[in-house]
N, C-alpha and C positions, 0 to 999 in steps of 0.2 A: 510528888515526892515518893521516895522509897522508904521502906521500914526494914529494920533488921529482923530476920526470921530465924536464921541459924548462924553458926560461926562462919559459914562459907557462902551464904546466899542472901542477897537483898532482894525484896520483891514488892510489887504492888499486887493486891489480891482482888480479883473480880470473879465471884463464884460462877462456875460453869464455863468461864472463858478459856480459850486456848492459852497454853503456856509457852512463852517465848523466852528462851535462855540466852542471855548475853554473856559470852564467855571471854574473860580476860586471859590472854594466852601467854603473857610474859610474867616472869617471876623474880627477875633480878632487882636489886636495890636501885633506886633512882629511876625506875621505869616510868614511862609515860602512858603505858597501856591502860592502867586503871583510870587515869584521868580522862582519856578518850572514851573508854567504855562507859564511865559514869554519864557522860554527855549523850552518848548513843542510847543508853537505856532511858534517859529522860525523853528523848525524841520518840522512842518506841512506846512509851507509856500512853495508854488510852483506855477508854471504857470497854474496848472490845478484846483486851488481852491482859493476861497476868504476866508481867515482865519480871524475870528473875536474873539478877546479876550474879554470876558465878566466877569467882576469882581463883584461878589455879594455884596462885601463891598460898591461898588459904586452904584449898582442898588438899594440897601437899600429897599427891599420889606417889607411892613408891614406883620405881621404874620396873615395870613388867615383872612382877614377882610371883605370878601365878604359875603353877606346875603344868597346866594344860592350855591349849590354844583357846583364845577368847571366843573364837567362832563356835566352839562347842558349848559355851555357856556354863561350864562346870566350875564356877567361881568358888574358891575356898577361903580367900583372904577377906577379912571384914572391910578393909578399905575398898576392895573391888566391889563387894556387895553393895556398899553404900554408894559408890560412884555409879554403879549400874542402876540403883534406885533413882538417883538424881537425873541421870540421862533419860531413863524410861519415863520420867514424869514430864518431860518436855515434849511439846508438839512441834516446835520449830527452834532453830538455833541461829544466832548472830555471832560470828567469830570475829573478835577484834584482835588483830595480830600485827606484830612487827615483822619486818623481813630481816632475817639473820643470814648474812653471807649468801644471799641469793635464794634462801629457802625459808622454812618455817621454824619457830622455836621448838626445841626438844620437848619442853613440857606439854606443848600442844599436841605433838605427835604421840606422846605417851598417853595423854588423855583420850585421844582418838583410838589408839591401839589397845587400851586396857579392856574395853568391852567391844562387842560387835553388833549383835542383834538389836541392842537398844538404840543404835544409831539408824537402823534401817528405816527408809521411807521418810525421814525427817527433812523438810526444806531447810537449807542452810544458805545464809548470806554472809559473805566475807567483807569485812571492813579492814583494809590493810593500811599501814602507815609507815613512813620512813623518809629518808632523804630522796628516794626516787619513787615514793608512793607505795612501795611494797608489791608491785605487780608480779614480780617473779615468785614471791611467796604464794600469792593467790593462784598463780598458774601451777605451781608445784603441788598444791592441795587438790587439784582436779582429779588425778588418778586415785588419790586417797578417798575422796568422797565417792567416786565411782565404785570402788571396792567395798566401801561400807554401805553402798546402795542408798546414798543420800541424794536428795533432789537439790542440786546447786542452782541458786537464783542468779540470773544474769541481768545487768552487768554487775561486776564487783564495784565496791566503793574504794577509791584510792585517795589517801590523804598524804600529800607531799609536805614534809616539814623542812623548814630552813633553820640555820643556826640561830637566827633571831628569835625563833619560837621558844628557845630553851633559856632557863635560868642558868647561871654559871654552875657547872657540875651538878645540875639538878634537873628537875622536871620542867614541864611547860609553864610559862608565865601566864598564859591565858588560854587554857584548854577549851573553854566555852567559845572563845573567838575563833580558834582553829576549827572546831567542829562546825560552828555557824557558817564558816566559809564553804562548807560542803553539805549544808543542810538539804539542798534540793536533791542531790544524789542519794543521800542517806534516806530521805523520805521516800524517794522513788523505789529504792531497794526494799524498804520496809513495806511499802504498799504491795510490791510484787510478792514478798514473803507472805503477807496476809491473804493475798489472792490465791497463792498455792495452798494455804491452809483451808480456805473456803472450798477449793476444788476437791481436796481430800475429804473434807467433812460432808460435802454435798453429794 
């Protein structure tokens, strides 16, 4: 289980273990991203990692309000400095994201663009979801990760949702069941993420 540590992050704590951040990329009401991310974080939890759930709806970053380019690292806004601290504390990242109109959600792009050096070298696994599984979103993120010098883990995890998975005008009726149907892919992706971490640390 996870415990509340800050207003924006849930985590399991294992002293000296690498830190894996599971990022919830959607922020709108009645989203299902948090439901899926909660389940993915549970699968990621183990004695060999400190898993932190980071919800962009709670982080509430302003949209690119720094006067200088993020690549220069001259952050002046407190929100940027705090976000840089959060990202820098992570050793690897799992991005749980919907596909919006063939691409990625704006809050996710903003979170990636707000800082730069703090993302460099981090392994990243994409868990996308949607009516078509979110593959176009995952593909659109590739050049972003390349520019941020992140180490993208292959293959992506793609979760296809049907209308029957949703409550009327609301979230998923059984998020655990949805994610369980993709357990093997998620666990394989997480294993590859941990392997990348070991390679970097070794």
